[in-house]
N, C-alpha and C positions, 0 to 999 in steps of 0.2 A: 865562709868555709864550713861553719856549723851546719848550714842548710845542705851543703853537698854531702857531708858525712851522714846527715840524717837520712837523706834519700838512699845513699848507698847501703847503710845498715838496715833500713826498713824494707826496701824493695829489692835491690840488686843482690843482697845476700841470699834471700830465699829463692831468687830466680836462677842465678848462676850456679849456686852450690847445691841446689836441690834440698834445702832445709837442713844442712849440716849444722851441728852444734858442738860445743865443747872445744877441744883442742883442734878439731878438724874444721872449725868455723873459719871463714875468710876474715882477713884483716884488711882494713881500708886505710889508705894514707893519702892526704892531699899533697900532690907534688908541687903544683903551681896554680896561681890564681891571677887572672888578667881581667881587663875590663874595669868597670866601676860605674860612676854616675852616668856617664855619657855613652855607655855601651852595655852589652850583655855581660853578666858575671859568669866567667868561664872557669871551670874547675877541672883539674886533671887528677883523677883518682887512680891509685894503684891498688888493685885488689889481688891479694895473695891467698892461694888455696893450698894448705899443707897436704891434704889427702890426695887431691887430684894432681898435685905437682904442676900447677899451671898458674900463670899470672895474667891479669887482664888490665889493659889500659882503657879507661873510660873517659871520654871527653864530653863534658856536660855543660851546656849553656843554659843558665837558669834565668830566662826572661829578659826582655828589654824594658828599660825604664821609659815611662811615658814622657813625651816632650811637651804636651799641652794640657792645661787645665781649663775647664769650662765652668764659669760661675754664672748663675742666672739670678735675676731679680725682676720683680714686677714693677711696671711703670705706672705712676699716678699722675694724671694730668686732666685737662679739660676736654670737652667734646671737640672743640676746634683743634686742639693739638692732636687728638686722635685722628681727625679728618686729614690733617697734614701728613701724619705718618702713613695713612692709607694711600695718599698720593705718591709718597716716596716708594712704598711697596709696589704700587701699580707701575711706576716708571721702571723700577728694577726688573719686574717681570717682563715688561715690554722689551728691554734691552736683551734679556736672556733669550726670549723667543725670537727676536730679530737676528741675533747671532746664530741661533739654530737654523733659521730659514736661510741665512747667508751660506751656511755650510751645506745645506741640502741643495741649493741651486748652483753652487760653485764646484770646482774640482781642485783637489790637492790643497785644501784649506787646512791650515794648522792652528795651533794655539795662538801664535803671535799674529796671525792674520785676523783672528777674531778680536784680539786686543786693539789692533789698528782699526778695525771696523767700528769700534766704539766712537772714535773721533768723527767718523763719517755720520754716525747717527746724531751726535751732538751738533754738528753743523746743519744737518737736514731738519731736525726738530728742535725748536727753541726750548720747549719745556723739558727736554732731556738735559739741558744745561743746569737745571735746578739741582739735579742729582750730582754729587761730587764726582770728579773724574775717576778717583780710585774706587768708588762704589760701582761705577759702570764697569771698570775692569774686573771687579769681583763678580759681577753678574755674568760677564763673558767667561770667566774661569769656571763658573758653575755650569755653564752650557758645555764647555769643553770637557768637564769631568764626565758628563753624561755621554758625550761622543766617544771619549777614550774608553769608557767602560764597554760600550757597544763594540768598538773595534777590537778590544782585548778578547771579548767573548767570541767574536768571529775568528780571530787568530787561533784561539785555543780549541776551536770546533766544539763549543759547548753544546750539549744536546738540548733540543727544545728551542724556545724563543731566546733570541740573543739580546733582547732589551733595547730595541731601536728607540732613540731619543724621541720624546713627545713634547708637545707644547704644553706649558703650564697654564692652568686656569686660576681664577680667583679662589676656588675652593682648595686647590692642591698646592698653591704656592703663595704663602703669605709671610714673606720675610724680605728684609733688605740688609745688606752686609756692607759695613764700612771698614776701611783699613786704619790708617793712622790720622786721617783728617776727617772733618765733618762732624766731630763730636768733641766734648771737653768735660772732664770731671771736675766737680767742685773740690775745694780744699778738704772738706770733711769726708769726701768720697761717698756722700749720700744722695747727691743729685748729679744728673747728667744733662748737658745742653747739646742739642743738635744744631750745628751752625751751617748746614748746607743751604742751597737755594730755597728749600721749602720753609726754613726757619720755624721748625716745630717748637722751639723754645726749650725751657727747662722742665724736667720731669723729676719727681721724687722717686727713689728706688726703695722698694721693700724687699728685703732678703736677709738671710742669715749669714752670708759670707762677708768677711771684712777685707776690703781691698787695700787697707793700709799696709798689709804685709808685703805688697808688691809695688814695684815702681811703674810709672806710667809707660816707660819704654818697653816694659815686658808685655803690655797689652797689644797684641798683634792684630786682632780683629774684634769688632763690635757688631753684633747682629741683633736686629730688632725683629721679633717674631710676634705675629698676631695669632692668638688662640681664641677658643670660644669664650673664655672667661676674662679676657683682657689682653694687654700688650706686655711683652717681656723683653728684656735686654740681656744678651749673653756676651760675656767677656772671654775671649780666648787668650790665655796667659801662657807665655813661654816660661814654664817652670817645671822642673823635674819633680815627680811625685815619688818619694822614697819612703817606704814603710818597712819597719823592722819587726820581726816576729821570732819567737823562740821555736826551735824545731820540736815537733811532736813525735818524730820517729814512727809515724803511721802512714799507711797508704790506704786508699779507698777506691772502689769501683762503684759507679752510679748507673742505675738503670731507670730511666724516666718512664712514666706510665700515666694512665688516666684514673685508675682506682686510687693510687697514691701518686703524688707528684714525682717522687723518686724513692727508690729502695737501694740502699747501699750494700756493700759486700759484708757488712757486719750484721745485717738484718734490721737496721734502723730504717724507719720510713718517715716521710714528710707528707702531711695531708695535702690534697689537691684543693686549693681555695675555690675554684670555679667562680671567678668574679663575674663573668658574663652571664652564667646561668642564674646567679642570685639576683642580678639586676634585670633579667629578661622581662619580668612582669611589668615593671615600670617603663622599660624601653618600649614595649609593645603598646602600652597605653598612650605614651607620648607620640608614637608613630601614627596611631589611629587619629589622634587629635590633629596632627599635622596634615594628614591626608584629607581631612574634611575641610580644611581652609581653602580659600580661593587663591589661585596662583597670582603672584605679584602683590598681594595684599600685605598690610602691616602685621596682621595676625599670623600670617604664614611665616614671615621673617622672625616674629617673636617666638613661635613654637619651634622653628628650626634652630634658633639659638639655645633654647632650653634643652632640646634633644642633643645638640652638639655638646653641651656642658655635661650631660649625663654620660655620653660616650667618653668624654675626656676623663671623667672621674674613674670609669672602669679601666681605661688604659693606664692611668696613674697608679691604681691599686695593683694592677698586674706588674708594672715596673717595680714598684716598691717591694713586692714579694720576691721578685727575681733578684733584686740587688741584695736584700738582706739574706736570702737563702744562699746565694752564691758566695757571699763574703764569709758566712758561717762555715761553709764546706771547705773553702780554701784555707781559712785560718786554723782549722782543726786537723789538717793533714799536710804531709810533705809531698804527696803525689796524688793527683786526682785523675781518674780515668773515666771516660764516658764514651757513648756510641757516636759515631759519625753519621747521624741520621739525615736522610734526604726528606725533610719535612714537606718540601714542595710536592713531592710525589705521594706522600702519605695522605695529604688532604684531598686527594682525588677520591678517596672513599667517602661517599656522600653521607653515610651513616655516622661517621666519626669526624668529619671535617670540622664541625663547630667545636667539638670538645678538644680536638688537637690544637686548633687555633687559640682557644681560650687558655690552654695550658702554657703556651708561649715557651716551648722548649728551646727554640733558637735564641730567644732573648736571654734565657737562663744560661745557655752555653756561652754566649758572648760575654756575659758578666763574669762567668767562671774564668774564662781566658784572660779577661782584663785584670781581675784581681790576682790571677796567677802571675802575671807580669809585674804587677805592683809589689807583691810580697815575695817574689822569687820562688814560687811554687811551680813544679812541673805539672803541666796539664796535657794529657794524651788522649787523642780521639782515635778509637779503634774501629775497624770494620764491624758492622752490626750482624754480619752473616753468622748464623748458627749459635749466637750467644744464648738464645732461649731454648734451642733444641738440644744442645750438647749437655751432658751431665758434668757438673762441676767436680764430682767426686772421682769418676773413673774415665771421663772423656768420651763415653759412648754417645751416639746420637739417638735421642728419644723424640720421635716426631709427635707433635701435639698441635692442636688447633688453638686459635686465639681465645676461645672460650674456656679452655682448660687452664685453670689457674694454679694447679699443683703439679709439680714435677715428681714423677714416680719412675725411677730407673728400673727397668726389668733385668739389667745385667748385674748391678751391685746392690739393688734394693734401696738405694738412697731416695728419701722422700723429703721434699723441701718446697717452699713457696716458689712459684715460677719466677717472680721478679728477683727474689734473693739468689736463686740459682744463676740467673742471667748476670746479676751484678758481680758475682764471684768469677764468672767466665770473663767478664769485661776486664776486671782487675788482672786476671791471669794473662790475658792477651796483652795488656799494657805493659806488664812487667817483662814479657818476652820480647817486646818490640821497643822498649823505652830507649835502648841504646842504638837503634838502627835509624838510618836516615829515611826520610819520607813520611815519618809520623807527623801528626798535626799537633805536636807539643808546642807549648809556648816558647821553648828554647830548643834549638836544633841539637840533636844528640847523635854521636857516632860511637860505635863499639868496635874496637880493634882487638882481636884475640892474638896473644903471643907476639905482638909486634911492638916496635918502638913508637914513640909519640910522633904522629905524622905532622908535617909542616902545614901551616895554614895556607889555604888556597885563596887567592885574591878574589874579591867579590865582583870586580869589574873585568871586562874582557880586554885582551891585549890589543893595542892599536895596530891596525894594518899598516905595513910599510908603504910609504908614498911611492907611486910609480915614477 
């Protein structure tokens, strides 16, 4: 309830009432709260305006709680054990590709047909029986996830490529997923034993997560992932992540860029780390040494592994920066607004493609939305049109090229940094649309003016009557 009041006082007061203060300022009251651990926290706010003699009912859903936690640890074993894990990964990839080929060759094949096809594969190929039956089912499910994503894009008429499913190769698919069988944890939860037909044996796990806080039945999936620096195990735990925070009564708009990673509506900036640019010199040197080796030789495999570890380090640096920055932004504000950028279209610019990809704006946005759901902070994605061209002071359009870094309004004389001006426009757009449906906020919001509280609409469709 404190979070709902914070959002109302910080953002909705200035938006609905036009900045009224004193006796004419609106008063907010929380009428009802529903939801909880297993659903969205829903608040009903009653905003009363003495001067305008109007009342507003605001229905605000503040985020969904996450249903899964993923913990990761590195596996320590022998070369023979690693070879057996490679065979299990290769078998899982074969099952996934075989299910995909079965869908391509057949007609009206659904998810359960692919699951039934796993039994055919196990009867046809004896070495498929070494992989546990549930691991084969998990591989078929991963094939169906790619198929369903493609079908959804076709149904929605998504512009451009629809993402037709592709066969996975050794370089693009290096994981095997178990469900509740085929593995066993030791009593101290520091070792894991794989008990399927490959009999990879017991591995020691190196990680910072303590699995003693969770029961074995809460672990729904166990995934083994091969990376450039070794093998890792991931545990998917059925546990709600609930984090509490004190309301800050502040709102912020964020404009991402290349000179600075982002500029907020208060004028604060975050430096762009440029991880790929800083490592580009060593990456080029390793790439030259790799190109000089003979194909199929041991030296080529050696240098390919070294180059892959360097790229892995860059990706980890980029992820670490995105996670820490997004958490800091969410923890410091009660409402975070950002642009709904189409990064896929922006990287078509050949001069800026590498810098845009290195900045990882999409990854930063995903973590902002994730932490917004965890901490109950509203996150709003606004259309990016005219956020840089419009004046944040008077609203007039001031056309400027990308090279013009200072906003100079000829109508009101307002002078400001280009990114700071855009961040203020982003926040203003978010506060205007935070109560409307269709926004990309972490919680659905509705705004009803001068009406009673509407009844909830069911999320499922009504069943058609039988003929």
